[in-house]
N, C-alpha and C positions, 0 to 999 in steps of 0.2 A: 503493501500500500504505498501511497507515495507521502512526503511529509510536506508537500506544498500545501500551502492553505489559501491558494488561487485568490488573491487579493488583486492582483492587475490583469488586465483583459486586452486582447488584441483583437479589432474587427478589420473585416474585410467586406467589403462591398464591390460587386461587379452591376451595372448598370446597362440595359439594351431596352432600344425601343421596339416594342412589337411592331413588325410590320404585315400585313394582311393581305394577299393574294393579290387583290384589286387597286392598293395601294402601291404596287412596284412598277406599277407604270402610268400613274395620276402624277398631276403638275405639282412638281415637288414643294412649290410656295402654299401651296392650296392649306387652308386653315381649318384644322379638324382636330378632335382631342387625343392626344396620343396617348398610348396607353405604355408605360415602363414597366419591363422586367426587372426588379431588383434579387440580387441572390446575395444574401450574407452567410457569414462562416465565424463564428466566435472562439476563440483559443485563449487560454492561460497565456499570458506575455511569460512568464517564467519555467513554467514546465512544461508548455506546449499542448497539455491534454485540451481535447477539442469540447467543446460543449455541443451538448444536444437536443435540438428543440422540439417540444413537447407538444400536444394536442395540434399537431398539422398531419394530414392526411399526404401519403406521400404521393408521387406525381405530379402535374404541371396544373396550376388553377389561372386561366388567362383572366378570371374576374374576383380574386380574392387570393388566396395564402395557401402555400403546399408545400413541402420539404422534401427532399432526395431520400432516395431507399433506407438509407442509414441515419436518417434524422440531422445531420451534421452539419446539409445547408437548408437556409431556409429562402423559399422560391415568392415573394410577391409580388403581386401584380398593382400596379399605381397607375394615377394618372398625373397629368402635370394642371395644377390649378393655374386658371384663368384670372388672374389678380387685374385684371383691365374693366370687369365686371364689379360693379358694386354689391 
């Protein structure tokens, strides 16, 4: 058993814009909501032990949250908020 108290954490996030098939041929400057997939992993900064996400179903959910099969990566669907609207 580790003697590390797990007091410091390192977070890694990857973000990517989700593109639907019909968007691949559309006008690039067209204004529409953008869905962004955010993939998160967290580990103890001292001993490198990974944190496992609880309560998320394995797979991909383009309308919410899911995780990798081992639970070590959270996969979060997000949209960019339009701050120009009151």
